N, C-alpha and C positions, 0 to 999 in steps of 0.2 A: 434112596435109590430110585424110587418111582416118582418123578417130579413133573414129567411132561407127557402130553398126549400128542400123537401125530396121526392125523387121519389120512389113510391111504384112499385115493379116489379111484373108483371103478366106473367105467363107462360101458354102455351097451345095454341091451335088453335083459330082462331077468333070465337067469340060467334055465335052459331047457325049453325056452319059448320057440326057438327056431334053430334048425341044424346049421345054418350058414351064418350065425351071429359072429360078430367080430368084437373082441374085448381088448382093451389096453392092458398091457402087462406092467406091473410095478413090483420092484423087489425091495426088501428091507432086511436088515439083520436083526435077529432077536438076540440082543446082547445079554450077558449074564444079568440075572435079576430083573428081567423085563418080561412084559406080557403083551399078548396080542389078542384082541377081541374082534371077531368077524361076526356080523349079524345081518339079518334081513331087515328090510324096511318096516315089516310088520311090528318089530319090537319098538322102534322109535315112534311109530304111528299109533300106539295104543292110546285110546281116548279115555278121558275121565267123564263123569256124569255131566260136566259143563261143556263137553265137546273139545276140550283142549288136548292136544297131543303131548305125549311124554317129551319128545324132542331129542335131537342129537346132543345138545349142550348138557342136559340133565344126565343123560347116559354117560357122556364123557366125564363130567364132574364126579359121578358115582364111581366110574371105573378108576379114576385117579385116586380117589379116597380109599377105595377097596385095596388097591395095590399098595398104597402107603401104609395101610394097616397090616399089610403082609398076610392077609387072609389066605388060607389055602384055596386051591382051585375049586374044590367042592363047595366050600363055604361061600366063595365069591359067586359061583354059578347060582347057588341058592339065593344069595342076596340080590342078584340081578332079576331073578324071577319074582322075588318079593317086591322089588321096586316096581315092576310092571303091575303086579296084583294090587299093590297099595294105590298106585296112580289110577288104575281103572276103576277101583272101588265097585267092582261087580259088573261093570259094563263089558259085555262080551267082545272079544277081539274080532275084527273083521278080516284079518289076514293072519298068516302063520307067524309065530314068534319063534324064530330059530337063531341060535348063536353057537359059536365055538370059541372057547377061550383056551389059549395056550400060554405056557410059562416056561421060561428058561431059568431054572433054579440055580444055575451057575456051578453045578456039581460035575459037569462033564469035563 
């Protein structure tokens, strides 16, 4: 059931920077057995000891694999944090690492 990722693009400054900021609006439907991951740039910009960032594609690949394994949300969230810790190998984060993961389990 979890076979593709679709990245929703957001434009504008970081949230809370200015009161008059303008953001584009995008809508999507969270169909049964689908997931949504919202994250800050600090998560994908985690660096390892060689200075390489984790990156969007690694997170997207991990997200697809996690969904295919049908890991529960708590397990998936723990797994994403583990991915960032393993990548950083002790290098302190220079930005916040924030994410929200939602799932439609299809039971409604």
